[in-house]
N, C-alpha and C positions, 0 to 999 in steps of 0.2 A: 691732305685735308682731314682725313679720318684721325690721324694722330693729333692734329691740332684740336679737334673736338674732344678726343679722348683725354687730352691733357688739360682741358678746360681753358685753352687759350682763345677760343672763338666763342663769343657769346652775343653777337649781334649780326644782323643781316641787312642787306641792301637790296631793294627791289627797284628796277628801272621799269617805267611804264609810260605809255601814251594815255593821256586823259581824253576820253571820247565825249563824255557828258558830265560837265561840272557846273555847279551853281555857286555864286557868292552868297555868303550868309553874314549879316551884321546883327549885332545886339544893339538895336537902335529904336528909339521911340518916335522918330520923325515920320510923318505921314508918307513922304516920298520913299522911305525905306521899308514900307510895310511888306513888300514881297520878300525882301532879304531877311526881315525879322521872322517871317513865317518859316523860312528855311532854317534859321537859327533855332527856333523853338522846336521844330520837328526833329532835329538831329543832335542838339547839344548834349543830351544825356547819353549818347552813344559814343562819344569821343573819348579815346584812351587818355589823352593829355588835356582833359577838360579844364583844369586849373590854369594852364598856360594860355589856352584859347580864350578863356574868360578875361584874362589880363589884356590880351590883344584886342578883343572885341569883334573879331571876325574870323572866318575860316572858309575854306572851299569844300563844299559837299561834293564828293565824287560818286556819281551814279553809275558810271561805266568807265572801265579802264582796260587797256590791253597790256598785259605783262610782256616785257621784251627781254628781261634778264633778271637773274637772281644771284646774289653773291654772299658768301660768308665773310665777315670782316671782324677784325679784333676790336676796332673802335668805330661804331656806326655814328652817322650824323643824327639819327633818330633814336632816342633812348627807349622807344616803345617796341623794339625788335629783339628782345633778348631770347637766348636759348635757355629754357627753364628746366630742362631735364638732364643737362650735362653737369657732372661734377668732376673735379680734377682727380685723376688717379695718381697713385704713388709711383714715382719712378723707381727703377731698379736700385739706385743708390739709396733712396729713402727707405725702401724695404730692407736693404742690407743694414742700414743704420738702425732701423727699428729692431732687427734681429740681434744686433750687437747690444743694444740697450736692454733688450729682454734677457740676454745671456748675462749681462752685468747686473741685472736686477733693478734697473733704473727706468724701465719702460713705463709709460703712462697707462 
């Protein structure tokens, strides 16, 4: 897995959890939805994918969760889980090709 990170092949993560305390939030002006609208107003500015949530008009506010697993994945189902500090390193062949280019005077 270390090599996968080092080579820049892994840039998303998956977390499995049990939700212990969640509440539904609606962006609604209906009187019967006042409780849900209050939760919406309280948390909407804290949501990482706010634009998508606003299109849908609802979300689940998670107040308590128990993490049960974590995984590094090449393609995650949630685009909000990137690894932001890993950059692809050059392979041995790429380094060799760069040295050849330098020797030939064509390196960038």
